[in-house]
ZAMI-72819 format. One record per atom (N, C-alpha, C): x negated, y negated, z. Coordinates in steps of 0.2 Angstrom, whole numbers, plus 2048, in hexadecimal, padded with zeros to 3 digits. Atoms other than C-alpha are relative to their C-alpha. Last residue first. Layout:
<votors>
> X | Y | Z
> X | Y | Z
...
</votors>
This chain:
<votors>
> X | Y | Z
> 807 | 7FC | 801
> 81F | 482 | 6B3
> 801 | 807 | 803
> 802 | 7FC | 7FA
> 830 | 47A | 6B0
> 7FA | 804 | 7FF
> 800 | 7F9 | 801
> 830 | 46E | 6A1
> 7FE | 803 | 807
> 7FA | 7FE | 7FC
> 834 | 45C | 6A7
> 800 | 808 | 7FF
> 801 | 801 | 7F9
> 823 | 456 | 6A1
> 805 | 803 | 805
> 807 | 7FD | 7FE
> 823 | 45D | 690
> 800 | 800 | 807
> 7FF | 7F9 | 800
> 836 | 459 | 68D
> 7F9 | 803 | 803
> 7FB | 7FE | 7FA
> 833 | 447 | 693
> 801 | 807 | 800
> 804 | 800 | 7F9
> 823 | 446 | 688
> 805 | 802 | 805
> 805 | 7FB | 7FF
> 82D | 44C | 679
> 7FC | 800 | 806
> 7FC | 7FA | 7FE
> 83B | 440 | 67C
> 7FC | 806 | 801
> 7FE | 800 | 7F9
> 82E | 432 | 67C
> 804 | 806 | 803
> 806 | 7FE | 7FC
> 826 | 438 | 66C
> 802 | 7FF | 807
> 801 | 7F9 | 800
> 838 | 439 | 664
> 7FA | 802 | 804
> 7FB | 7FC | 7FC
> 83C | 428 | 66A
> 7FF | 807 | 800
> 801 | 802 | 7F9
> 82C | 420 | 663
> 805 | 804 | 805
> 807 | 7FC | 7FE
> 82E | 429 | 652
> 7FF | 7FF | 808
> 7FF | 7F9 | 800
> 840 | 423 | 651
> 7FA | 804 | 802
> 7FC | 7FF | 7FA
> 83B | 411 | 656
> 802 | 807 | 800
> 804 | 801 | 7FA
> 82D | 411 | 649
> 804 | 802 | 806
> 804 | 7FA | 800
> 839 | 418 | 63B
> 7FB | 800 | 806
> 7FC | 7FA | 7FE
> 845 | 40B | 63F
> 7FC | 806 | 800
> 7FE | 802 | 7F9
> 838 | 3FD | 63E
> 804 | 806 | 803
> 806 | 7FE | 7FC
> 831 | 405 | 62E
> 802 | 7FF | 807
> 800 | 7F9 | 800
> 843 | 404 | 626
> 7FA | 802 | 805
> 7FB | 7FE | 7FC
> 845 | 3F2 | 62B
> 800 | 808 | 801
> 802 | 802 | 7F9
> 834 | 3EE | 624
> 805 | 802 | 805
> 806 | 7FB | 7FE
> 838 | 3F7 | 614
> 7FE | 7FF | 807
> 7FD | 7FA | 800
> 849 | 3ED | 612
> 7FB | 805 | 803
> 7FD | 800 | 7FA
> 83F | 3DD | 615
> 804 | 806 | 802
> 804 | 800 | 7FA
> 833 | 3E1 | 608
> 803 | 800 | 807
> 802 | 7F9 | 7FF
> 841 | 3E6 | 5FC
> 7FB | 800 | 806
> 7FB | 7FC | 7FC
> 849 | 3D5 | 600
> 7FE | 807 | 800
> 7FF | 802 | 7F9
> 839 | 3CC | 5FC
> 805 | 804 | 804
> 805 | 7FD | 7FC
> 837 | 3D6 | 5EC
> 7FF | 7FE | 807
> 7FF | 7F9 | 800
> 848 | 3D1 | 5E6
> 7FA | 804 | 804
> 7FB | 7FF | 7FB
> 844 | 3BF | 5EA
> 802 | 807 | 801
> 804 | 801 | 7FA
> 834 | 3C0 | 5E0
> 805 | 801 | 806
> 803 | 7FA | 7FF
> 83F | 3C7 | 5D1
> 7FC | 800 | 807
> 7FB | 7FB | 7FD
> 84A | 3B8 | 5D3
> 7FD | 807 | 801
> 7FE | 802 | 7F9
> 83B | 3AD | 5D2
> 805 | 805 | 803
> 805 | 7FD | 7FC
> 835 | 3B6 | 5C2
> 801 | 7FE | 808
> 800 | 7F9 | 800
> 845 | 3B3 | 5BA
> 7FB | 803 | 805
> 7FA | 7FF | 7FC
> 845 | 3A0 | 5BE
> 801 | 808 | 801
> 802 | 801 | 7F9
> 833 | 39F | 5B8
> 806 | 802 | 804
> 7FF | 807 | 7FE
> 837 | 3A7 | 5A7
> 7FF | 7FF | 808
> 7F9 | 802 | 7FE
> 82F | 3B8 | 5A6
> 801 | 7F8 | 801
> 7FB | 7FF | 805
> 81F | 3BC | 59D
> 807 | 7FD | 801
> 802 | 804 | 806
> 811 | 3B4 | 5A7
> 805 | 801 | 7FA
> 800 | 808 | 7FE
> 819 | 3B8 | 5B8
> 7FE | 7FD | 7F9
> 7F9 | 802 | 800
> 81D | 3CA | 5B1
> 800 | 7F8 | 801
> 7FE | 7FF | 807
> 80A | 3CD | 5AE
> 807 | 7FD | 7FF
> 803 | 805 | 803
> 805 | 3C6 | 5BF
> 802 | 800 | 7F8
> 7FD | 806 | 7FE
> 812 | 3D1 | 5C7
> 7FD | 7FA | 7FC
> 7F9 | 800 | 804
> 80C | 3E0 | 5BD
> 803 | 7FA | 802
> 801 | 801 | 808
> 7FA | 3DD | 5C2
> 806 | 7FF | 7FD
> 803 | 807 | 801
> 7FE | 3DA | 5D5
> 7FF | 7FF | 7F8
> 7FA | 805 | 7FF
> 809 | 3EA | 5D5
> 7FE | 7F9 | 7FF
> 7FC | 7FF | 806
> 7FA | 3F4 | 5CD
> 806 | 7FB | 801
> 804 | 804 | 806
> 7EE | 3ED | 5DA
> 805 | 801 | 7FA
> 800 | 808 | 7FF
> 7FA | 3F2 | 5E8
> 7FD | 7FC | 7FB
> 7F9 | 802 | 801
> 7FC | 404 | 5E1
> 801 | 7F8 | 801
> 7FF | 7FF | 807
> 7E9 | 406 | 5E0
> 807 | 7FD | 7FE
> 803 | 806 | 803
> 7E7 | 400 | 5F2
> 801 | 800 | 7F8
> 7FD | 806 | 7FF
> 7F3 | 40C | 5F7
> 7FE | 7FA | 7FD
> 7FA | 800 | 804
> 7EA | 41A | 5EE
> 805 | 7FA | 801
> 802 | 803 | 807
> 7DA | 415 | 5F6
> 806 | 800 | 7FB
> 7FF | 7FB | 805
> 7E2 | 418 | 607
> 7FE | 7FD | 7F9
> 807 | 7FF | 803
> 7DA | 40C | 613
> 800 | 805 | 7FB
> 801 | 7FA | 803
> 7EB | 405 | 618
> 7F9 | 800 | 7FD
> 804 | 801 | 806
> 7EB | 3F7 | 624
> 7FE | 806 | 7FD
> 802 | 7FA | 804
> 7F8 | 3F9 | 632
> 7FD | 7FD | 7FA
> 807 | 7FE | 7FE
> 7F7 | 3EB | 63F
> 7FE | 806 | 7FB
> 805 | 805 | 803
> 806 | 3E1 | 638
> 7F9 | 802 | 802
> 801 | 800 | 808
> 811 | 3F0 | 639
> 7FB | 7FB | 7FE
> 804 | 7FB | 803
> 80D | 3F2 | 64C
> 7FF | 800 | 7F8
> 7FD | 7FF | 806
> 813 | 3E1 | 651
> 7FC | 806 | 7FC
> 802 | 7F9 | 802
> 810 | 3DE | 663
> 804 | 802 | 7FA
> 806 | 801 | 804
> 810 | 3CB | 667
> 7FE | 807 | 7FD
> 7FD | 7FF | 806
> 822 | 3CB | 66F
> 7FA | 7FF | 7FA
> 800 | 807 | 803
> 81B | 3C4 | 67F
> 803 | 801 | 7F9
> 7FC | 804 | 7FC
> 820 | 3D5 | 688
> 801 | 7F9 | 7FD
> 7F9 | 7FE | 801
> 81A | 3E0 | 67A
> 804 | 7FB | 804
> 7FE | 802 | 807
> 809 | 3D7 | 67A
> 807 | 801 | 7FF
> 800 | 807 | 800
> 808 | 3D9 | 68D
> 802 | 7FD | 7F9
> 7FA | 802 | 7FD
> 80C | 3EB | 68B
> 801 | 7F9 | 801
> 7F9 | 7FE | 804
> 800 | 3EE | 67D
> 806 | 7FD | 804
> 7FC | 7FB | 7FC
> 7F1 | 3E5 | 686
> 807 | 801 | 7FC
</votors>
């Protein structure tokens, strides 16, 4: 149940999204290939720094996604309020 999951802090929409877009899968495969290539080319310390950058980028993307979700949810709620409060 969504409401119960929300109450207990178990509802994480971003973890439930699994892209089936073939283009997304291609991009992720390319990222993996390039990461492996750089892992083999770069000194370990440089590669670790790059991993830190990617972790920070993922965190930034997650924060942006959360803000977009909140904005979309609020917009949907405001739309519903407007629809139901409209005089007939």
